[in-house]
N, C-alpha and C positions, 0 to 999 in steps of 0.2 A: 504493501499500499503506499501511495507516495503521502509525504509530509503535508502535500497542499490538495488532498482530496480526504473527506470527510464522509463516511457512511454510516447509516443505521438503520435499523428494523423495528417497527412499535406499531401496533394496531394495525398489521397489514400493509404498511407504507413504507417502502424502502424509500430514506431520505439519503440522497447524496448532494454533497455541498463542495464547490469548486471553492478550495480555501487558502487563496493568495492575495487577499485583499490590497496589500501594496503594490501590487501589479494590475489591480483591477481583475485579477484572477486570468491572465493571460495563461492560454496553454502551452505548457511544455509537454517533451515527448513522456517523459515521465508519469505526467498527469494523464495523460491520453492512455498510456498503457494501464495506468492503476484503474481509471475509470471503465475503461473495457473489462477488465477483470472483473470488476464490481458487479455491471450488469449480467456477464455470464455466470456469475454464482447465483445471482437472483433468477435468472431463467426459470430454472425450474424448482424454485425455493416455494413451498406451499404456504409460509409465512408472509410472503410479500404478494401482494394482489395490485399494488399501483406502485410507481415510482416517481418521487417529485426530485427535480433537477434545480437547483437555484446555487447563487452565489453567495459568497460571504462579504461582509462590509456593506458600506453605502454608497459605493458608487456604480457599482454595476454588476450585470451577471457574469460577463466576460468581454474582455477587450480584444479578444482574438488570439492569433497565436502569438508566441513570443517571439516578438520582431528580430530581437539581439540574437537569439537562438538561431533563428531564419540565417540572419547575415551572417554569421559562424559558418552555416553550410551553405552558403553561397561563397564566401570566400576560402573555403577549402577547395583544394584542388580535386579531391575525391568527391562527389556529391552524393555517393551510397548513403549517407546518413539521411541527407535532405530528401530522398526518394521512399526511405524507409518511413521517415515521419509521415510524410503525404499517406501513403499506403495504408498505415496504421491508423492514421486519423480518418481516413476516408471511408475503412471499414466500420470504424467507429459509429460514423454517422449515418451510414447504412443500417447498421444495426439497429440505432434508435428509431430510424423510421420503420423499421419490421419486427421490432421488439413484439413478444406476443403479451405483454402486458401494458396498459396504458402509461404513457410517458408525461407527465404534465409538468412544462419547463417554465420557469419562472423569470422572465425576459426585464427583469428590475433595474433600472439603470441603461447604462451602458452596455450595449451587444452589438458586436461588430465581428466580422471575419470568422475565425473560427466558432466565436459564441453563437453565431446563425447557425453553424453546421451542427452545433449540438441543439440547439433550441429549437431551429428553423423546420426540423422534420418531425418533432415532437406528434403526440397524439393529440396534445392538449397545450397551447400555445398562450403563455398570458403576457399583457403589457400593461404597464402601470403609467401614471403620469410622469414618472420619471424615466421613462424609457428613451433610450436614442438608439434606433438601430440603423445600421451601415454595412454595406460591402464597400470597404473605402480603398480597395487593392490598389486601383490605378493611381493612388497617390503616390504611392512607393514604387512605381513602375510596373505592377505585376497585375494579375487578373483575378477576377472575383471565380472562387472555388468552393471547397466544403459542400458541395451540392449547391452553391448560391446562384449558379447560371440557369439551375431547373428553376429556382423559386422566383427569378426575374424573368426568366422566359415567360412564365404563366402569369406575370402581372399585367393589369388591363392594358390593352392599346400599346403604345411605346414606353409606358413609365418604366417598365425593366431596363430599356436600354438606357434612358436618362439616370436611372439610380446608378446603373451599372458604370458608363463612362465617367459619369461626374463625382461619383463617390458621394453622393446626397444622402445626408442624414434623415431619418424618419422618426416623427414622435409616434404616439400610439396610435393615434387616429391615422396616419399614414400608414404605418405599417398594418393596420386592419385592412385598409382598403387595397393595400397592395398584394395583400396573400400572405404577408409573412407572419400574421398572428391570428388568434381565433377569438380573444376574450380581452377585455378591458376592465381591470380591478385596481380599485385605488390601492396604493400602496399599504395604507394603514388597515385594510381588510384582508390582505394576505395572510395574516397569523389565523384568522375565521377560515379562509379557506382550507389551510393546513388541518386546521381541526376538523372542519367538516370531513375532509377527505379521510379522517383516521376514524371518524365515528360513521361513516356513510352504513347505510340499510339496503340490503339489495331490494328492489333491481337499479337503484339509481346508480348509473355510472360515473367516473370521472367526471366525464365532458357535463354531465346535468349537473352535477353540483356545481361546479364552476360556474356554471350559468346562472346559479342561484346568486352571486355575487358581481356578475358581469353588470356593467355600466357603458351607457354610451357616452365617448368623449366627444370633445369638440369637432367641429369640420376639419377635415382633411385638408391641408393646403396643398397635398400634391395631387388630390383629385381636382383641385381647381385649376390646376396646368395641363390640363389633358389637350386642350385646342391648341395652344404652341406647342407641347412636346409631341403630339402625336404628326403634326403638322411637318415638324422638323427633324425630329429621330426616326422618321420612316425612310429618310433619303438612305442611298444603297453603300455611301463609303463616309468614314468620318469627316474628310474634307467636304463634302457636299453637306453633311449634317451641319458644320461650323459654319458654312455658306448661309444654309437658309436659317440659321438662329440669328447669323447678323442682319439678316434680310428681313426677318418678320416683323419688328417693329416693338415686341413687348420688350419692356426694360428687363425680366425675368431671362426672356431668349439672351439677348446681348450680353447678359452677366454669365449666362450660362456658355458662350462662346468663347468667353475669356478665360473662365475656368479650363476648358477643352484645351485651349491655346497654350496653356502652360504644362500640361502633363504630356506624358512619354506617348509619342506617336505609336512605338510598338506596341504598348502595352494598349491603348485605345483601338488600334485596330485588329488586334489579334481577341479584346474582348468584345468587341462588336460581333466579328465572327463567332463567339463562342454563344452568347447570349443567341443569336439569330438560329444557329445550329441547335441547341438545345430545345427551340418549339417543336422541333420534327422529331425528337429522341423518344424513346418508349417508357422509359421509366428514369427515376433516379439514380440509379445505378450505370446507366448509361451516361448520363450526363456526369459522372464521377469520373468515370474512365475517360471521357474527354477532356476533363479537366487535369486529369494525372498526366496526358500528353502534353497537357500547355506547361503546368508548373514544372515538369522535369526539364522542358526548354529555358523557361525563363531563371531556373536556377543557376542555369550557365551564363545569363546574360549580363552584360554592363548594366543595363536599366535598373534591375533591381537591385542591383550593390548599392548604384548610383541615388537611387530613391532612398533606400533605407538610411544609407549616409545622409544625405541633406534634411528627412525628416526625424531621426532619430538619433543619429549618432552625433554629428557635427551641429546638425538642429540650426544650418543657415538658410535652410526653407529655398535654396538654389542650385537645383539638380542641373546637371549639363547631361541631358540625354543625348543617346547617339544610337540612331540618326536623329539629327535635332529637327527635323520636319517630317512631315507625313510625305512631302514629294520625294524623300530621299529613301522611302522605303523601297524594298525590291519587290515587284508584283508578284501577286500570290502568296506572300508570306504566311498570311493566317492560316489560309488553308494547309499550308504545308506543316505549319506548327502542331494544328489539332490533328491531323491526319498520322504524324509521325509517332510509332511506338516504338522506341529505340529500346526503353527500358521495360517492355513488358506490360503486363496490365495489373489493375488493382484487386480483381475477383478471379481471376484466372489462374 
């Protein structure tokens, strides 16, 4: 068991907590392995009828993967550790999605990247007024993974493409609208949800119990963007998306264009292709396989190392992307990245 995972069983509830609050419960490889072991042990445990997954501290459920650990993987000449990290993480994400017992994930506070991999595929996904949900990978020259491309692909209209390319952060109302969450429960009522799950009486399911505490959040600002988002992000390429945003006339569209202009051309191009392809994939596992091909390519690339340096290591916020412009990207790059399976599969 990892020092950063705590697990207990009481009253039929298996309660597992990410316990690394000083890092907003960022996921290390050790934590992923430990969490997978807990879930496997509970799979056939008759004392566990429902699993609750949450995070320690008051800042968030999980800020994502441990970026400094990822940077170490990326700067190591041998990337075998990185491939093992992603393969193990993706198997855990898929296991949560297919778990034989209901998993209730509480996305209170910051929930990003790898945190969405854990919570976003659970049977019951709860957000609160403090939730801040995002797949922020393009900010570091990377691409949404952990099944994020699958969730983004199934968001209404072109919202998933917008969320992915711009690394936009969602509040509770946005997350519900985009399909990243199921229920909104005020943070002060979460203890009551946990108590009700422990005291549940058949035939009430965990989802039905959570609905007893569900409230309606305010309006989704994301939903109100559909006109310009759908008009602009339906363009076939990143360059054309930016051009449409600049021409649209809405001030938020112009701001979105400026954001994209500062991000890695490589990351944006591969991400656009990844989300669009995920729309026609048959299931989550297929999306995870496609993401694995992408991330094992990215881990060897300059832009990921440079993005982490600029955002996390040196924090100068001045990444030097290579190639620096969309025009310099090789033709057909995204398709080659997503089709190449040099390093095997996740589930094979």
